[in-house]
C-alpha beads as a LAMMPS data file, in Angstrom:
LAMMPS data file: protein, C-alpha beads

142 atoms
141 bonds

1 atom types
1 bond types

-500.0 500.0 xlo xhi
-500.0 500.0 ylo yhi
-500.0 500.0 zlo zhi

Masses

1 110.0

Atoms # bond

1 1 1 -412.012 -261.130 -148.615
2 1 1 -415.294 -261.643 -149.225
3 1 1 -417.258 -264.141 -146.843
4 1 1 -417.216 -266.346 -149.908
5 1 1 -414.044 -268.117 -150.289
6 1 1 -414.165 -269.624 -153.428
7 1 1 -413.940 -267.002 -156.075
8 1 1 -411.131 -267.709 -158.614
9 1 1 -409.693 -264.948 -161.100
10 1 1 -408.118 -267.738 -163.727
11 1 1 -406.245 -265.013 -166.725
12 1 1 -405.597 -266.906 -169.518
13 1 1 -405.242 -265.995 -173.160
14 1 1 -406.366 -269.647 -174.179
15 1 1 -409.247 -269.653 -172.325
16 1 1 -410.910 -272.662 -174.665
17 1 1 -408.400 -274.402 -173.971
18 1 1 -408.986 -274.515 -169.972
19 1 1 -412.484 -275.066 -170.188
20 1 1 -412.280 -278.004 -168.551
21 1 1 -410.361 -277.263 -165.831
22 1 1 -412.805 -273.986 -165.700
23 1 1 -415.571 -276.088 -165.922
24 1 1 -414.231 -278.674 -163.080
25 1 1 -413.847 -275.955 -160.761
26 1 1 -417.549 -274.616 -160.881
27 1 1 -418.787 -278.293 -160.722
28 1 1 -416.264 -278.083 -157.375
29 1 1 -418.301 -275.100 -155.949
30 1 1 -416.100 -272.978 -157.289
31 1 1 -417.254 -268.854 -159.019
32 1 1 -414.755 -268.765 -161.757
33 1 1 -414.299 -265.525 -163.369
34 1 1 -412.534 -265.229 -166.157
35 1 1 -410.317 -262.878 -168.041
36 1 1 -408.156 -263.058 -171.451
37 1 1 -405.676 -260.826 -171.715
38 1 1 -403.757 -259.163 -168.544
39 1 1 -405.066 -255.668 -168.929
40 1 1 -408.337 -257.248 -168.077
41 1 1 -407.004 -259.219 -165.586
42 1 1 -405.462 -255.991 -163.896
43 1 1 -408.768 -253.954 -164.652
44 1 1 -411.020 -256.957 -162.721
45 1 1 -408.345 -256.968 -159.720
46 1 1 -408.003 -252.865 -159.306
47 1 1 -411.703 -252.560 -159.277
48 1 1 -412.192 -255.502 -156.187
49 1 1 -408.961 -256.321 -155.306
50 1 1 -409.852 -258.459 -151.997
51 1 1 -412.884 -260.322 -154.180
52 1 1 -410.665 -263.024 -155.120
53 1 1 -409.531 -266.092 -152.914
54 1 1 -407.000 -267.226 -155.977
55 1 1 -406.052 -266.126 -159.149
56 1 1 -404.591 -268.284 -161.821
57 1 1 -401.963 -266.432 -163.785
58 1 1 -400.794 -267.848 -167.005
59 1 1 -397.208 -266.580 -167.652
60 1 1 -397.179 -265.960 -171.066
61 1 1 -400.437 -264.500 -172.264
62 1 1 -399.518 -264.853 -175.763
63 1 1 -396.129 -263.481 -175.631
64 1 1 -392.699 -265.281 -176.905
65 1 1 -390.703 -266.554 -173.746
66 1 1 -388.539 -264.625 -174.143
67 1 1 -390.976 -261.252 -174.303
68 1 1 -391.970 -262.830 -170.875
69 1 1 -388.619 -262.812 -169.395
70 1 1 -387.485 -259.747 -170.136
71 1 1 -391.108 -258.521 -169.248
72 1 1 -391.967 -255.677 -171.635
73 1 1 -394.898 -253.554 -172.963
74 1 1 -396.882 -254.518 -169.591
75 1 1 -398.683 -257.609 -171.155
76 1 1 -397.415 -260.591 -170.030
77 1 1 -398.174 -262.652 -166.791
78 1 1 -395.208 -261.897 -165.291
79 1 1 -395.390 -257.969 -165.419
80 1 1 -399.055 -258.699 -164.300
81 1 1 -397.781 -260.280 -161.641
82 1 1 -395.408 -257.438 -160.212
83 1 1 -398.438 -254.671 -160.900
84 1 1 -400.725 -257.131 -158.488
85 1 1 -398.083 -257.257 -156.018
86 1 1 -396.311 -254.139 -156.366
87 1 1 -399.191 -251.384 -157.634
88 1 1 -402.402 -253.000 -156.197
89 1 1 -400.452 -254.628 -152.870
90 1 1 -402.669 -257.984 -153.815
91 1 1 -401.102 -260.432 -151.630
92 1 1 -403.726 -263.061 -152.773
93 1 1 -401.964 -266.568 -153.681
94 1 1 -401.273 -266.102 -157.289
95 1 1 -400.870 -270.429 -159.373
96 1 1 -398.962 -269.701 -161.884
97 1 1 -399.494 -271.984 -165.563
98 1 1 -397.506 -272.413 -168.110
99 1 1 -395.842 -274.457 -171.244
100 1 1 -392.813 -272.999 -170.188
101 1 1 -389.753 -275.294 -168.398
102 1 1 -387.272 -272.935 -168.606
103 1 1 -385.746 -273.022 -164.856
104 1 1 -384.462 -268.829 -165.007
105 1 1 -388.802 -267.977 -165.299
106 1 1 -389.494 -270.398 -162.554
107 1 1 -386.390 -269.643 -160.110
108 1 1 -387.286 -265.558 -161.055
109 1 1 -391.472 -266.419 -159.621
110 1 1 -390.301 -268.524 -156.645
111 1 1 -388.135 -265.834 -155.711
112 1 1 -390.472 -263.243 -156.353
113 1 1 -392.860 -264.968 -154.579
114 1 1 -390.849 -265.697 -151.522
115 1 1 -389.604 -262.180 -151.133
116 1 1 -393.042 -261.127 -150.566
117 1 1 -393.364 -264.041 -148.083
118 1 1 -395.429 -266.014 -149.971
119 1 1 -395.418 -269.457 -150.620
120 1 1 -394.740 -269.930 -154.819
121 1 1 -397.223 -272.124 -156.591
122 1 1 -396.122 -273.147 -160.462
123 1 1 -397.971 -275.625 -162.495
124 1 1 -397.226 -276.815 -166.095
125 1 1 -399.320 -277.254 -169.315
126 1 1 -401.345 -279.558 -169.825
127 1 1 -402.434 -278.972 -166.026
128 1 1 -404.183 -281.970 -164.575
129 1 1 -407.672 -280.729 -163.231
130 1 1 -407.436 -282.806 -159.955
131 1 1 -403.624 -281.576 -159.728
132 1 1 -405.220 -277.911 -159.805
133 1 1 -408.384 -278.882 -157.761
134 1 1 -406.218 -280.440 -155.211
135 1 1 -403.908 -277.081 -155.020
136 1 1 -406.761 -274.933 -154.922
137 1 1 -408.508 -276.821 -151.851
138 1 1 -404.767 -277.046 -149.907
139 1 1 -404.539 -272.794 -150.727
140 1 1 -408.251 -271.921 -149.586
141 1 1 -408.480 -274.602 -146.624
142 1 1 -405.401 -274.245 -145.235

Bonds

1 1 1 2
2 1 2 3
3 1 3 4
4 1 4 5
5 1 5 6
6 1 6 7
7 1 7 8
8 1 8 9
9 1 9 10
10 1 10 11
11 1 11 12
12 1 12 13
13 1 13 14
14 1 14 15
15 1 15 16
16 1 16 17
17 1 17 18
18 1 18 19
19 1 19 20
20 1 20 21
21 1 21 22
22 1 22 23
23 1 23 24
24 1 24 25
25 1 25 26
26 1 26 27
27 1 27 28
28 1 28 29
29 1 29 30
30 1 30 31
31 1 31 32
32 1 32 33
33 1 33 34
34 1 34 35
35 1 35 36
36 1 36 37
37 1 37 38
38 1 38 39
39 1 39 40
40 1 40 41
41 1 41 42
42 1 42 43
43 1 43 44
44 1 44 45
45 1 45 46
46 1 46 47
47 1 47 48
48 1 48 49
49 1 49 50
50 1 50 51
51 1 51 52
52 1 52 53
53 1 53 54
54 1 54 55
55 1 55 56
56 1 56 57
57 1 57 58
58 1 58 59
59 1 59 60
60 1 60 61
61 1 61 62
62 1 62 63
63 1 63 64
64 1 64 65
65 1 65 66
66 1 66 67
67 1 67 68
68 1 68 69
69 1 69 70
70 1 70 71
71 1 71 72
72 1 72 73
73 1 73 74
74 1 74 75
75 1 75 76
76 1 76 77
77 1 77 78
78 1 78 79
79 1 79 80
80 1 80 81
81 1 81 82
82 1 82 83
83 1 83 84
84 1 84 85
85 1 85 86
86 1 86 87
87 1 87 88
88 1 88 89
89 1 89 90
90 1 90 91
91 1 91 92
92 1 92 93
93 1 93 94
94 1 94 95
95 1 95 96
96 1 96 97
97 1 97 98
98 1 98 99
99 1 99 100
100 1 100 101
101 1 101 102
102 1 102 103
103 1 103 104
104 1 104 105
105 1 105 106
106 1 106 107
107 1 107 108
108 1 108 109
109 1 109 110
110 1 110 111
111 1 111 112
112 1 112 113
113 1 113 114
114 1 114 115
115 1 115 116
116 1 116 117
117 1 117 118
118 1 118 119
119 1 119 120
120 1 120 121
121 1 121 122
122 1 122 123
123 1 123 124
124 1 124 125
125 1 125 126
126 1 126 127
127 1 127 128
128 1 128 129
129 1 129 130
130 1 130 131
131 1 131 132
132 1 132 133
133 1 133 134
134 1 134 135
135 1 135 136
136 1 136 137
137 1 137 138
138 1 138 139
139 1 139 140
140 1 140 141
141 1 141 142
C-alpha cells in the first residue's frame, strides 16, 4: 500500500449517479479515482495493484442480473472481482454496490470473500453517503 491510506477506486458504469457520494468522499479527504467499465478498472489495478485502500465495485456494470450471476463475457463486477482476487492477487477490501436484492448473488459474494479470509461488504443502491463514509472509515481505520 502507499503511505497515504485514503485512496479509493470506484468502478461504476453510471458514475453520474454516484457523484454525490464521490464528492462527499473527496470532501472527507479521500482521493477517489473512478473507472466506468470493468476493463478500465482492471487496467488501473493491474498497473498499480497496491495503490488503493478500498475498491468500490458495482456488481452489474451495465449487464442484466442473469448475466452477472452467470458470470459471462468478462464484463460484470462479479467477473472483475474474481480477476482482482485470483489473477491480480489483490486482497484490498471491496465494497460491492448493487441494486440487486437477489439473495443468491449476496450469498455468492459472501462465500467468495469469506473463503479468502476477507470480510464481505455489500451496500444496496441507493447508497446513503453517510453509510458509505462510515463503512470506508471503519475499513481503513480499523
